[in-house]
MARGU-760329 format. One line per field, with one value per residue: x, y, z of N, C-alpha, C, CB in turn; residue in one letter. Coordinates in nm, 2 decimals, always signed. Glycine has a CB too. Example, Ala and Ser with C-alpha at 12.3 -4.5 7.8 and 13.67 -1.06 7.14 Angstrom:
2
n.east <- [+1.32  +1.28]
n.north <- [-0.57  -0.22]
n.up <- [+0.78  +0.71]
ca.east <- [+1.23  +1.37]
ca.north <- [-0.45  -0.11]
ca.up <- [+0.78  +0.71]
c.east <- [+1.32  +1.29]
c.north <- [-0.33  +0.00]
c.up <- [+0.78  +0.79]
cb.east <- [+1.13  +1.41]
cb.north <- [-0.45  -0.06]
cb.up <- [+0.90  +0.57]
r <- [a  s]
***
This chain:
159
n.east <- [+0.08  +0.07  +0.14  +0.08  +0.32  +0.25  -0.02  +0.03  +0.18  -0.01  -0.20  -0.06  -0.02  -0.29  -0.34  -0.16  -0.26  -0.51  -0.44  -0.30  -0.50  -0.69  -0.53  -0.50  -0.74  -0.78  -0.72  -0.94  -1.12  -1.13  -1.23  -1.09  -1.07  -0.97  -1.07  -1.11  -1.20  -1.31  -1.41  -1.51  -1.66  -1.91  -1.90  -2.02  -2.03  -1.82  -1.64  -1.48  -1.20  -1.14  -0.97  -0.77  -0.87  -0.88  -1.10  -1.22  -1.33  -1.35  -1.14  -1.08  -1.31  -1.45  -1.62  -1.87  -2.03  -1.89  -1.70  -1.39  -1.22  -0.94  -0.66  -0.51  -0.25  -0.26  -0.19  -0.35  -0.64  -0.96  -1.20  -1.41  -1.68  -2.02  -2.22  -2.51  -2.62  -2.68  -2.86  -2.82  -2.95  -2.81  -2.50  -2.18  -1.87  -1.71  -1.62  -1.89  -2.05  -2.30  -2.42  -2.57  -2.72  -2.75  -3.05  -3.01  -2.78  -2.53  -2.25  -2.20  -2.32  -2.20  -2.36  -2.39  -2.17  -2.04  -1.85  -1.66  -1.84  -2.00  -2.33  -2.42  -2.38  -2.25  -2.43  -2.40  -2.46  -2.65  -2.76  -3.10  -3.23  -3.06  -3.09  -3.36  -3.34  -3.17  -3.34  -3.50  -3.33  -3.18  -3.04  -2.74  -2.59  -2.27  -2.07  -1.76  -1.45  -1.20  -0.87  -0.56  -0.39  -0.13  -0.19  -0.42  -0.64  -0.74  -0.92  -0.90  -1.08  -1.26  -1.45]
n.north <- [-0.12  +0.21  +0.51  +0.85  +1.10  +1.36  +1.35  +1.26  +1.47  +1.68  +1.57  +1.57  +1.85  +1.94  +1.79  +1.91  +2.17  +2.14  +2.05  +2.28  +2.47  +2.37  +2.38  +2.66  +2.74  +2.59  +2.69  +2.84  +2.68  +2.67  +2.92  +3.12  +3.42  +3.75  +3.95  +4.27  +4.44  +4.74  +4.77  +4.59  +4.26  +4.03  +3.68  +3.34  +3.25  +3.42  +3.74  +3.91  +4.12  +4.45  +4.43  +4.22  +3.93  +3.59  +3.42  +3.10  +2.81  +2.50  +2.21  +2.25  +2.31  +2.07  +2.04  +2.23  +2.38  +2.44  +2.67  +2.82  +3.05  +3.25  +3.42  +3.69  +3.63  +3.36  +3.23  +3.19  +3.01  +3.10  +2.98  +2.70  +2.68  +2.57  +2.63  +2.75  +2.71  +2.99  +3.20  +3.46  +3.71  +3.86  +3.81  +3.97  +4.10  +4.12  +4.05  +3.99  +4.08  +4.04  +4.21  +4.22  +4.47  +4.52  +4.61  +4.71  +4.84  +4.71  +4.51  +4.46  +4.18  +3.91  +3.78  +3.67  +3.56  +3.60  +3.48  +3.63  +3.67  +3.45  +3.30  +3.15  +3.15  +3.16  +3.13  +3.21  +3.01  +3.06  +3.05  +2.96  +3.16  +3.38  +3.39  +3.47  +3.73  +3.84  +3.83  +4.05  +4.26  +4.53  +4.47  +4.50  +4.50  +4.47  +4.55  +4.46  +4.63  +4.53  +4.48  +4.51  +4.20  +3.96  +3.70  +3.50  +3.37  +3.51  +3.78  +4.11  +4.28  +4.56  +4.73]
n.up <- [+0.00  -0.09  +0.05  +0.03  +0.09  +0.12  +0.22  +0.48  +0.58  +0.57  +0.74  +0.99  +1.02  +1.06  +1.29  +1.47  +1.47  +1.58  +1.83  +1.94  +1.93  +2.11  +2.34  +2.37  +2.47  +2.69  +2.95  +3.03  +3.15  +3.43  +3.48  +3.61  +3.78  +3.87  +4.13  +4.26  +4.56  +4.69  +4.94  +5.23  +5.17  +5.20  +5.19  +5.18  +5.52  +5.60  +5.60  +5.35  +5.37  +5.22  +4.92  +4.69  +4.52  +4.41  +4.22  +4.13  +3.95  +4.11  +4.07  +3.80  +3.65  +3.63  +3.83  +3.81  +3.98  +4.21  +4.38  +4.44  +4.66  +4.66  +4.80  +4.62  +4.55  +4.57  +4.80  +5.02  +5.09  +5.11  +5.11  +4.99  +4.80  +4.76  +4.49  +4.31  +3.98  +3.78  +3.56  +3.31  +3.09  +2.90  +2.82  +2.91  +2.80  +3.01  +3.36  +3.58  +3.88  +4.13  +4.40  +4.72  +4.90  +5.23  +5.41  +5.66  +5.63  +5.65  +5.57  +5.22  +5.04  +4.85  +4.59  +4.32  +4.06  +3.74  +3.48  +3.22  +2.91  +2.95  +2.99  +3.19  +3.53  +3.87  +4.16  +4.49  +4.78  +5.07  +5.42  +5.50  +5.64  +5.59  +5.31  +5.29  +5.39  +5.20  +4.98  +5.04  +5.04  +4.84  +4.52  +4.35  +4.03  +3.91  +3.65  +3.59  +3.53  +3.30  +3.32  +3.14  +3.10  +3.13  +3.13  +2.98  +3.10  +3.31  +3.46  +3.58  +3.81  +3.93  +4.18]
ca.east <- [+0.00  +0.15  +0.08  +0.14  +0.38  +0.17  -0.13  +0.08  +0.21  -0.14  -0.26  +0.02  -0.05  -0.42  -0.33  -0.10  -0.35  -0.62  -0.37  -0.27  -0.63  -0.74  -0.44  -0.52  -0.87  -0.79  -0.72  -1.07  -1.21  -1.15  -1.28  -1.01  -1.10  -0.92  -1.17  -1.07  -1.30  -1.26  -1.47  -1.54  -1.77  -1.95  -1.92  -2.08  -1.95  -1.71  -1.63  -1.35  -1.16  -1.11  -0.85  -0.78  -0.90  -0.89  -1.22  -1.21  -1.40  -1.27  -1.12  -1.07  -1.43  -1.52  -1.73  -1.91  -2.10  -1.80  -1.61  -1.29  -1.18  -0.81  -0.59  -0.47  -0.13  -0.29  -0.13  -0.45  -0.77  -1.06  -1.31  -1.46  -1.83  -2.11  -2.31  -2.62  -2.61  -2.78  -2.85  -2.85  -3.00  -2.71  -2.36  -2.09  -1.73  -1.64  -1.67  -2.00  -2.09  -2.42  -2.41  -2.69  -2.70  -2.85  -3.13  -2.95  -2.66  -2.42  -2.15  -2.26  -2.31  -2.17  -2.47  -2.36  -2.05  -2.04  -1.73  -1.68  -1.89  -2.09  -2.46  -2.44  -2.28  -2.25  -2.50  -2.36  -2.57  -2.65  -2.86  -3.24  -3.25  -2.99  -3.16  -3.48  -3.29  -3.12  -3.45  -3.56  -3.23  -3.16  -2.93  -2.67  -2.51  -2.16  -1.99  -1.62  -1.35  -1.09  -0.74  -0.47  -0.32  -0.04  -0.25  -0.55  -0.74  -0.78  -0.96  -0.90  -1.20  -1.27  -1.58]
ca.north <- [+0.00  +0.33  +0.63  +0.97  +1.18  +1.49  +1.33  +1.25  +1.61  +1.75  +1.52  +1.62  +1.99  +1.94  +1.74  +2.02  +2.29  +2.11  +2.05  +2.42  +2.54  +2.32  +2.43  +2.80  +2.76  +2.50  +2.76  +2.90  +2.58  +2.70  +3.05  +3.20  +3.57  +3.83  +4.06  +4.36  +4.51  +4.85  +4.77  +4.45  +4.19  +3.91  +3.56  +3.25  +3.22  +3.51  +3.87  +3.94  +4.26  +4.51  +4.37  +4.15  +3.79  +3.50  +3.33  +3.00  +2.68  +2.39  +2.10  +2.30  +2.31  +1.95  +2.06  +2.37  +2.45  +2.46  +2.79  +2.85  +3.19  +3.25  +3.55  +3.72  +3.55  +3.22  +3.17  +3.17  +2.97  +3.16  +2.88  +2.63  +2.70  +2.51  +2.74  +2.71  +2.77  +3.09  +3.24  +3.59  +3.71  +3.92  +3.80  +4.08  +4.06  +4.15  +3.98  +4.06  +4.03  +4.10  +4.23  +4.26  +4.58  +4.50  +4.72  +4.76  +4.92  +4.63  +4.47  +4.40  +4.03  +3.86  +3.69  +3.60  +3.58  +3.56  +3.48  +3.71  +3.60  +3.33  +3.34  +3.08  +3.19  +3.09  +3.20  +3.16  +2.96  +3.10  +2.98  +3.00  +3.30  +3.48  +3.39  +3.55  +3.87  +3.88  +3.86  +4.18  +4.36  +4.57  +4.41  +4.59  +4.42  +4.55  +4.50  +4.50  +4.66  +4.44  +4.54  +4.42  +4.09  +3.87  +3.57  +3.51  +3.31  +3.58  +3.92  +4.18  +4.37  +4.65  +4.79]
ca.up <- [+0.00  -0.11  +0.12  -0.02  +0.20  +0.13  +0.31  +0.61  +0.62  +0.59  +0.86  +1.10  +1.03  +1.12  +1.43  +1.55  +1.47  +1.68  +1.96  +1.98  +1.95  +2.24  +2.45  +2.39  +2.54  +2.81  +3.08  +3.06  +3.21  +3.57  +3.49  +3.70  +3.77  +3.98  +4.17  +4.37  +4.62  +4.77  +5.07  +5.27  +5.10  +5.27  +5.12  +5.28  +5.64  +5.64  +5.54  +5.29  +5.38  +5.09  +4.86  +4.56  +4.54  +4.29  +4.22  +4.02  +3.96  +4.17  +3.98  +3.67  +3.58  +3.63  +3.92  +3.77  +4.09  +4.33  +4.36  +4.54  +4.67  +4.71  +4.80  +4.48  +4.52  +4.58  +4.92  +5.12  +5.04  +5.20  +5.12  +4.88  +4.82  +4.67  +4.43  +4.22  +3.85  +3.76  +3.42  +3.28  +2.95  +2.81  +2.87  +2.87  +2.78  +3.14  +3.47  +3.64  +4.01  +4.19  +4.54  +4.79  +4.99  +5.34  +5.45  +5.78  +5.60  +5.68  +5.46  +5.10  +5.03  +4.72  +4.55  +4.20  +3.99  +3.60  +3.40  +3.09  +2.79  +2.98  +3.03  +3.31  +3.64  +4.00  +4.27  +4.62  +4.87  +5.21  +5.50  +5.47  +5.70  +5.51  +5.18  +5.31  +5.41  +5.07  +4.89  +5.07  +5.01  +4.71  +4.45  +4.25  +3.95  +3.87  +3.54  +3.63  +3.43  +3.28  +3.30  +3.06  +3.18  +3.05  +3.14  +2.91  +3.17  +3.42  +3.44  +3.70  +3.82  +4.05  +4.20]
c.east <- [+0.09  +0.08  +0.16  +0.20  +0.31  +0.05  -0.08  +0.12  +0.09  -0.20  -0.19  -0.01  -0.19  -0.42  -0.27  -0.19  -0.46  -0.56  -0.35  -0.40  -0.69  -0.66  -0.46  -0.65  -0.88  -0.79  -0.84  -1.16  -1.23  -1.21  -1.22  -1.03  -1.04  -1.03  -1.11  -1.18  -1.24  -1.32  -1.49  -1.66  -1.79  -1.96  -1.98  -1.98  -1.84  -1.72  -1.49  -1.32  -1.14  -0.98  -0.88  -0.79  -0.90  -1.01  -1.20  -1.30  -1.31  -1.25  -1.12  -1.20  -1.51  -1.63  -1.78  -1.98  -2.02  -1.70  -1.51  -1.25  -1.04  -0.77  -0.54  -0.34  -0.14  -0.23  -0.23  -0.58  -0.87  -1.18  -1.34  -1.61  -1.91  -2.20  -2.41  -2.60  -2.72  -2.76  -2.88  -2.88  -2.89  -2.57  -2.28  -1.95  -1.65  -1.70  -1.79  -2.03  -2.22  -2.40  -2.54  -2.65  -2.80  -2.92  -3.08  -2.83  -2.53  -2.33  -2.23  -2.23  -2.30  -2.28  -2.44  -2.23  -2.06  -1.90  -1.76  -1.73  -1.98  -2.22  -2.50  -2.34  -2.30  -2.33  -2.46  -2.47  -2.54  -2.76  -3.00  -3.27  -3.19  -3.05  -3.28  -3.44  -3.24  -3.23  -3.51  -3.46  -3.23  -3.03  -2.87  -2.57  -2.40  -2.08  -1.85  -1.54  -1.25  -0.97  -0.65  -0.40  -0.24  -0.10  -0.39  -0.66  -0.79  -0.83  -0.95  -1.01  -1.19  -1.41  -1.57]
c.north <- [+0.12  +0.45  +0.75  +1.05  +1.31  +1.47  +1.32  +1.39  +1.69  +1.70  +1.57  +1.77  +2.01  +1.90  +1.85  +2.14  +2.26  +2.11  +2.19  +2.49  +2.49  +2.37  +2.58  +2.83  +2.68  +2.57  +2.83  +2.80  +2.61  +2.84  +3.14  +3.35  +3.64  +3.94  +4.14  +4.44  +4.62  +4.87  +4.62  +4.39  +4.06  +3.79  +3.46  +3.22  +3.31  +3.64  +3.88  +4.08  +4.32  +4.46  +4.29  +4.00  +3.72  +3.41  +3.23  +2.88  +2.58  +2.28  +2.13  +2.28  +2.18  +1.95  +2.21  +2.44  +2.46  +2.57  +2.80  +2.99  +3.19  +3.40  +3.57  +3.65  +3.40  +3.15  +3.13  +3.12  +3.01  +3.06  +2.82  +2.63  +2.63  +2.63  +2.67  +2.78  +2.87  +3.15  +3.39  +3.60  +3.76  +3.91  +3.92  +4.02  +4.08  +4.06  +4.06  +4.00  +4.10  +4.10  +4.27  +4.36  +4.56  +4.62  +4.79  +4.84  +4.84  +4.61  +4.41  +4.25  +3.99  +3.76  +3.61  +3.65  +3.52  +3.58  +3.56  +3.62  +3.48  +3.38  +3.26  +3.11  +3.11  +3.18  +3.13  +3.12  +3.01  +3.03  +3.03  +3.14  +3.41  +3.50  +3.48  +3.70  +3.92  +3.91  +4.00  +4.29  +4.41  +4.51  +4.50  +4.50  +4.51  +4.48  +4.55  +4.53  +4.56  +4.51  +4.45  +4.32  +4.01  +3.73  +3.58  +3.45  +3.39  +3.72  +3.98  +4.28  +4.45  +4.71  +4.91]
c.up <- [+0.00  -0.05  +0.08  +0.10  +0.22  +0.23  +0.45  +0.66  +0.66  +0.72  +0.99  +1.13  +1.10  +1.26  +1.52  +1.57  +1.58  +1.82  +2.02  +2.01  +2.08  +2.36  +2.47  +2.47  +2.67  +2.94  +3.11  +3.14  +3.36  +3.59  +3.59  +3.68  +3.89  +4.01  +4.28  +4.42  +4.70  +4.90  +5.11  +5.20  +5.17  +5.16  +5.22  +5.40  +5.68  +5.56  +5.48  +5.31  +5.23  +5.05  +4.73  +4.59  +4.40  +4.31  +4.10  +4.05  +4.02  +4.06  +3.84  +3.59  +3.57  +3.73  +3.90  +3.88  +4.22  +4.30  +4.47  +4.54  +4.73  +4.73  +4.66  +4.45  +4.54  +4.71  +5.03  +5.05  +5.15  +5.21  +4.98  +4.90  +4.71  +4.62  +4.35  +4.09  +3.83  +3.62  +3.41  +3.13  +2.86  +2.87  +2.82  +2.85  +2.90  +3.25  +3.53  +3.78  +4.05  +4.34  +4.60  +4.89  +5.11  +5.37  +5.57  +5.75  +5.63  +5.56  +5.34  +5.09  +4.88  +4.69  +4.43  +4.14  +3.85  +3.54  +3.27  +2.98  +2.82  +3.03  +3.16  +3.41  +3.76  +4.10  +4.40  +4.71  +5.01  +5.29  +5.46  +5.52  +5.62  +5.37  +5.19  +5.32  +5.27  +4.97  +4.92  +5.04  +4.87  +4.65  +4.35  +4.17  +3.90  +3.76  +3.56  +3.51  +3.42  +3.25  +3.22  +3.15  +3.08  +3.05  +3.09  +2.99  +3.29  +3.38  +3.58  +3.70  +3.94  +4.06  +4.29]
cb.east <- [-0.10  +0.18  +0.08  +0.04  +0.53  +0.12  -0.20  +0.21  +0.30  -0.24  -0.25  +0.17  -0.05  -0.52  -0.25  +0.04  -0.41  -0.68  -0.24  -0.18  -0.73  -0.74  -0.29  -0.53  -0.98  -0.68  -0.60  -1.14  -1.15  -1.02  -1.43  -0.86  -1.25  -0.78  -1.30  -0.96  -1.38  -1.27  -1.61  -1.56  -1.74  -2.08  -1.79  -2.12  -1.89  -1.57  -1.67  -1.35  -1.04  -1.11  -0.78  -0.66  -1.03  -0.76  -1.35  -1.07  -1.47  -1.33  -1.21  -0.95  -1.41  -1.42  -1.68  -1.99  -2.23  -1.73  -1.69  -1.16  -1.28  -0.71  -0.48  -0.45  -0.02  -0.25  -0.03  -0.48  -0.77  -1.11  -1.43  -1.40  -1.86  -2.20  -2.22  -2.76  -2.62  -2.76  -2.95  -2.72  -3.12  -2.75  -2.29  -2.10  -1.67  -1.65  -1.56  -2.13  -1.98  -2.55  -2.30  -2.77  -2.71  -2.77  -3.28  -2.93  -2.66  -2.46  -2.05  -2.21  -2.44  -2.03  -2.60  -2.48  -1.92  -2.15  -1.67  -1.56  -1.78  -2.02  -2.56  -2.44  -2.29  -2.11  -2.66  -2.27  -2.58  -2.67  -2.83  -3.34  -3.21  -2.84  -3.19  -3.56  -3.18  -3.02  -3.56  -3.60  -3.09  -3.15  -2.97  -2.58  -2.59  -2.06  -2.04  -1.56  -1.29  -1.12  -0.66  -0.37  -0.43  +0.10  -0.25  -0.54  -0.70  -0.67  -1.10  -0.76  -1.33  -1.17  -1.68]
cb.north <- [+0.00  +0.35  +0.61  +1.06  +1.20  +1.53  +1.20  +1.16  +1.68  +1.74  +1.36  +1.60  +2.07  +1.86  +1.61  +2.06  +2.32  +1.97  +1.98  +2.49  +2.50  +2.17  +2.41  +2.87  +2.73  +2.40  +2.85  +2.94  +2.44  +2.69  +3.04  +3.17  +3.59  +3.89  +4.00  +4.46  +4.41  +4.98  +4.85  +4.44  +4.17  +3.92  +3.50  +3.12  +3.09  +3.45  +3.98  +3.90  +4.28  +4.67  +4.28  +4.18  +3.77  +3.42  +3.41  +2.96  +2.64  +2.33  +1.98  +2.23  +2.35  +1.83  +2.04  +2.36  +2.38  +2.32  +2.92  +2.75  +3.28  +3.18  +3.56  +3.87  +3.61  +3.14  +3.26  +3.29  +2.81  +3.29  +2.95  +2.48  +2.85  +2.40  +2.83  +2.74  +2.66  +3.21  +3.17  +3.69  +3.81  +4.07  +3.67  +4.19  +4.14  +4.30  +3.97  +4.05  +4.05  +4.02  +4.34  +4.14  +4.72  +4.44  +4.67  +4.65  +5.04  +4.50  +4.37  +4.47  +3.96  +3.81  +3.77  +3.63  +3.53  +3.63  +3.34  +3.78  +3.55  +3.25  +3.31  +2.92  +3.34  +3.06  +3.19  +3.26  +2.81  +3.26  +3.01  +2.89  +3.30  +3.44  +3.25  +3.51  +3.88  +3.77  +3.75  +4.19  +4.31  +4.73  +4.28  +4.70  +4.36  +4.57  +4.54  +4.39  +4.80  +4.34  +4.57  +4.51  +4.01  +3.87  +3.52  +3.45  +3.17  +3.59  +3.93  +4.26  +4.28  +4.77  +4.69]
cb.up <- [+0.12  -0.26  +0.28  -0.10  +0.17  -0.01  +0.27  +0.61  +0.51  +0.47  +0.86  +1.08  +0.90  +1.04  +1.44  +1.49  +1.34  +1.65  +1.95  +1.89  +1.83  +2.25  +2.41  +2.25  +2.45  +2.81  +3.08  +2.93  +3.19  +3.64  +3.52  +3.70  +3.76  +3.95  +4.21  +4.31  +4.72  +4.69  +5.07  +5.42  +4.95  +5.35  +5.05  +5.21  +5.62  +5.62  +5.63  +5.14  +5.46  +5.11  +4.96  +4.47  +4.62  +4.26  +4.20  +4.00  +3.83  +4.29  +4.01  +3.60  +3.44  +3.66  +4.07  +3.65  +4.12  +4.36  +4.34  +4.52  +4.75  +4.62  +4.91  +4.46  +4.61  +4.46  +4.98  +5.21  +5.02  +5.15  +5.17  +4.87  +4.82  +4.74  +4.35  +4.28  +3.73  +3.86  +3.33  +3.31  +2.94  +2.79  +2.82  +2.98  +2.66  +3.17  +3.58  +3.55  +4.11  +4.15  +4.58  +4.86  +4.93  +5.46  +5.48  +5.88  +5.67  +5.74  +5.52  +4.98  +5.09  +4.70  +4.53  +4.10  +4.06  +3.52  +3.37  +3.05  +2.71  +3.09  +2.92  +3.28  +3.66  +4.05  +4.25  +4.69  +4.86  +5.22  +5.65  +5.52  +5.85  +5.50  +5.13  +5.44  +5.51  +5.01  +4.91  +5.22  +5.05  +4.70  +4.39  +4.32  +3.83  +3.99  +3.39  +3.72  +3.46  +3.16  +3.44  +2.99  +3.25  +3.10  +3.29  +2.78  +3.21  +3.52  +3.38  +3.71  +3.82  +4.03  +4.26]
r <- [x  x  x  x  x  x  x  x  x  x  x  x  x  x  x  x  x  x  x  x  x  x  x  x  x  x  x  x  x  x  x  x  x  x  x  x  x  x  x  x  x  x  x  x  x  x  x  x  x  x  x  x  x  x  x  x  x  x  x  x  x  x  x  x  x  x  x  x  x  x  x  x  x  x  x  x  x  x  x  x  x  x  x  x  x  x  x  x  x  x  x  x  x  x  x  x  x  x  x  x  x  x  x  x  x  x  x  x  x  x  x  x  x  x  x  x  x  x  x  x  x  x  x  x  x  x  x  x  x  x  x  x  x  x  x  x  x  x  x  x  x  x  x  x  x  x  x  x  x  x  x  x  x  x  x  x  x  x  x]
***
């Protein structure tokens, strides 16, 4: 059987192109996002002081409803949180978060986080009592600015 070397070369070029295309998008699987808060923000079970944090899906996206929150330099894990999938109608090219402003004027509560370009995001789960309070509170959705980054899988946001 005579195999043309040209077919082999074309096959290798296609294989390499597919490999590099998959590699270019593989780091989006964990949806790693840097968020900077200029005031304290409550997450389930604790309050994050003003500062920068890394939010990402646990297990590189294989568990889409589990979010981990790290310090910006990844030295401190603040928590691993079960979330519920939530949908929005119009995805933006930037990170979007929804905060609940308590009627009592306390610390804003992080309710939802959406990765840029995605219509499905993560809604943080709180106790039933807190959920009732959050339903009464006013919600503010913030489309965060993206700063230039050398890492394509992260976005830096400020509010």
